[in-house]
Phi, psi and omega in degrees: 000136178288149176293149178232164177232130174233120186206159171232137183216162171294162185302310183297317180290318183297313180291323178296316177298317180300313179296321180289335180280357182291170181311158012270000188261020181290114178237004181268144177288324178200160174241137170238113190232148177253125180228164167302140186304320180300319179291318178300319178294325177294319180298320183270356187300150178258158180305138179093343179278158182292340180273347183293128181200197184302316180298321177302311183295312183299318181287313185289347175289336184233355183206165177253105179274148179214129177285120181273308178192164179253154177231132177277172181301332183294346181276000184231153175231121351290154182291129177286170179267008182228159172279155177238166180216150178256128180246144167252128179235116183249111179298142176294149173293154184311320181289340182263351185300141178278339185223143176276151178304330181294335182264359184302315181296321178295320178297319179298318180295312182296315181292325178298315180292316184295318184270351177295326177232069190296339180274351179271156175290156182303324181300331178271315184290324180282347178297341182275358179292136177266143175124092184293335181298332182303319185234019185301325181288337185270330186225073181281155175058031176238123177291141179235138181294125174048033177077010178281152182284337177075175183296317180298318178295321178296318178295321179294319178297315179298314181299316180294336181262359181072033182244136178287116184291348180271358177283159173262159184305321183293347180261000185259121179291164182307315183301324180286325175297321178294321177299322178297000000 
C-alpha cells in the first residue's frame, strides 16, 4: 500500500505545504487535507469561475482535487469564525501527469505573473516575467527593462505556445498554462 497523508494545518501553512509537496517528489497515493472552505473551493475551481486562480492551476497540473465535505464551526473547539472543508487530492500517475517535474518552476513563474494582475490581459501580465532566455529566440535585438521579457516577449511567448495573448489568466485552462 502506498503512503497517504491526512492532516490539518493553518491556511498559510497548509497551502504552502501543498505547493511544496508537488512533483518531483510526490510519493503519496493521496492527500486528505482540511482547509478553510474558501481555500478548498479555490483548489478545486474550474477555469472561468471567480475562485479559479494560481493555486487551482498549480494543484490541478499534478493532481485531481475533490471536495469531500464541509464542516461548520460547531465541529471544533474553540469554534473558528469560518467554515472548513475536507479535500481529497490524488496525484496523477507519472504517465497521466499534465506537467513534467522539469517544467514545474516555469509553471510557478508563469502563474505568479499571470494571476498577480488577473484583470489584465496575458500580454500585459506576462510582460513582468524575468528571464530573457525564455523568449530570446522570439525577440532578438530589443532592449528590455531590467531583464523583463516585456509586452513583445509576452506576445511572442503566447504565440509560440498557441495561447491568445488577449485572454485573462482566469480564462486559461491548466493545459494552456503548461504550454506557456
